[in-house]
N, C-alpha and C positions, 0 to 999 in steps of 0.2 A: 776223598778221592778214590778212584778205583785202584785196587792193589796192583802193583807192577808185576809183570811176568805171567799174566794170565793169557795163554796162547789164543784162546777164543776171542777175548776182548781185544787183544793186540791185533789179531787179524781183522776184526771188525773195524777197528780204528783206521787200519790201512785202507779199508774200502769205504771210508766216509761216515762211519757211525761211532760216536764216542759215548761212553757211559761214565757218569759221575754220581756218587752217592751223596745226598744231602740229608743226613739223618736217616730216616726210614724211606726216603723217596729216591728212587732210581731216576736220574735225569738223563734221558737219551737224546743226543743231539745229532741231527743230520749236518754233515760238515763238507758240503760242496757249494759254498756260497757263490763261487764264480759261475757255476752252472745253475744257479737258483735252486740248488738242492734237487736237481732232476735225478730221477731214479734210473740207475743202470742195474745190470744183473749182480754186480759185486755188492752194491749198496743193499739190494733186496736180500741177498744172502746174509749180509751183515746184520740187518734188522732181525732176520729169523734167528740167527745165532745169539744175538744179545737177549732177545725176549725169551728164548728157550733156556737161557743160562743166567737169569737175573740173580744177584747175590741173595743169599738166604735171608739177610736182614731187611730186604726190600718189602715194604707193606703196600706200596703203590708206586706208580711210575708216571713220568711226564715225558712227552716227546715233543721236540720243537726243532726249528730249523735255524741254522746260523746265517747271519746276514739279513738281507731285506725281505726274504720270502720263506714261508714254511716249506713249500715244495711245488715246483712248477710242472710236475708230472714226469712222464717218460722222457728219458734222454733220447730224442729222435736221432741224434748223431750216431747212436749205437744200435739203432733199429736194424735188424738183420732180416733178409728174406728167408722165410721159413715155409716149408710145406705144411699141410694141415696137421699132420701128426706132430711135427716139431712145435707148431704153434700151441697145440693142446698141452703138451708137456711143459712148455714155457709158462703158459697161463697157470697151470696147476702148481708150478713152483712159486709163483706169486701168492697163490691161495694159501700155501703152507706158511709162507712168511707172515702174511697179514692175519691168518688164523692164530699165529703165535702171539700177536698183539691182542686180538679180541678174546681169545680163549685160553690165555695163559694163566699164570698163578695169581697175578695182582691186577687191580683196576688200573686203567691207563687214562690220563688226562692229556689231551692234545692242546698245545699252546699255538694258536694260529695267527699269522700275520702275513701281509703281502699275498702272493699267489698261493692259492689252494686249488690246484688245477689238475685235471686228469687223474693220473695215478696218485698225485698228492691228495686229492679229495678222496680217493679210494682208501688211502692210508688213514686220513683223518676220520673217515667213517668207521674204521675198525677200532677206534678208541671208544671209551665208554662215556667220557665227558669231553666237550670241546669248548674251549675258551678262545674267542676271537677278539682281536683288537680292531680299531676302526680303519686300519689300512687293509684289512682282509678283503679278498674277492675270490669268488668261486666260479669255476667253469669246467665243462666237459667237452673239449674241442675234438674229441675222437671222431664224432659224427661228421664233422666238416673236413676231416683229414682222411676219410675213407677207411677208417678202422673202427673197432668197437672196444669197449672197456674189457679188460681181461684180468684185473686184479681183485675181483669180487664186487666191483661197483654196482653191477646190475642187481645184486642181492642186497647190498647194504644201503646204497643211496636212496632207493625208493622207500626204505623203512624210515628214513629221516624226513623226506620231503614229498613222497608219493611218486608213483610211476608216471603220472601225467606231467609233472614238473620236470622230472628227469628226461622224459621224451622230448619236451620242449627245448631243454638245454642242448641236447645232442642234435636235434634236427635243425635248430636255428643258430646255435653258437651263443645263446644267451649267457650273459655274465651277471651274477648277483653280487652286489656290493655287501659290505659288512652288515649294514642295517637290515636290508631286505633278506640277507642270508640268515640272520638270527630270527627274523619274523617267520620264515618258512620252515625253520628247524635244523639248519646246518650246525648252529652253535646254541648251547644253552646259556652262555654268558657273553656279553659284549662289553668290552672295557676300552679305555682310552689307548691311543696308539702307544706302543712300547711297554704296555703293562700286562700283556697276555701271559708271559712267562712267570712273573712273580705271582699272579693270580692263580695260575695252574699249579704252581708249587705249593701255594697256600692250601688249595683244595686237596691236593694229593696228600699233604701232611695230615690234614684232617681225616681223610679216608683211611690212612694208614693206622689210625688209632681205633678203627672199628674192629670188631671181632672178625678174625680171618674167615671163619665159616660163613658169616653173614655176607662178607664181600664176595666169597665164592658163590654163594647162592644167587646174589644179584647179578653176577657176571654170567653164570652158567645155567641157572634154573629159570630166572625170570624171562630171558629171551625165548626159551623153549615153551614156557607156559603161555606166553603171549601168542604163540602160533598154534597152540593146541585147541581142539574143541573144548568148550567150556567144561564139560564133565571130566575130560582128561586133565584139564588145567587145575580144576579144584582138587583132584586126587594128587597130582604132582605137588601142588602147594601144600597139602596136608603132610605129605611125606617130608618135604624139605623143611617145613617149619618145625616139625617134630625133631628132625635131626639137628637143626640149628639151635633150638632152645635146650637141647640135651647137653650141649657142650659146657664144660666147667666154666669157661669164661663168660658165657651167656648167663649162667645161673648167678655168677658173682655180680654181674652188672645189674641184673634185675634186683638182687638182694640189696645192692647199694642204693638203688633208686627207692625201694620200699623203706629203707632206713633213713631216707633224706640226705644221703651222701652224694647223690648225683644231681647234676644241674637239670632243671626243668626246661621245657621248650619255652622260649620267649619270642614275642613278636619282634620281627626284625625292623 
């Protein structure tokens, strides 16, 4: 469990985000089930604070929602009228919070169930692996409500499903169920209803055993390489691979494999 008396985590818990350590896995829970874990400013700030201050022993993280839904998006009851300048600053605050998820210290696995809608889908898309159960559904209703995504969705969601599918979702209000969502790329894993969280924790525990520098390279270098021209990508790859393999832990793992002390890849 989280150590008591941590003012950052205590404040986050008061705003609807709880953290519990399960071994090397930081399990982060959205705790507004009566609101379907809808996102307000306090919860967004709490997410930022938690992911910027994960315990040092965390090697991976899981994010999930309490109750029947992962996250039903923006809490419209707290939507304020803002001028353009205020709107920009508000959106940028969301960017900082979700960047803390995507570009933080450890890989993040999202355990999805029920509604993954609007800002909830933006949050899920900031994670590195998504596990959905069969109750999951995805939507971006902002387009039919006269607003636009503001939490990074226009950058992250097209990388998962393509700009054309995102455009369709926002123009028409299309909803994807769990099966179709996995097919188009919202989730990498589809599991029976009620089993997304244990599967996510299982994956995170496995991820936490990787060499930290390899995990860092996959989180921070790979997305950048994917967007670079090929020549730039090859050069970046050469740099990061040389750095990763120079780490003492990497050398020890390769040596263990060569000496027959490490498990070989098996057909699943």
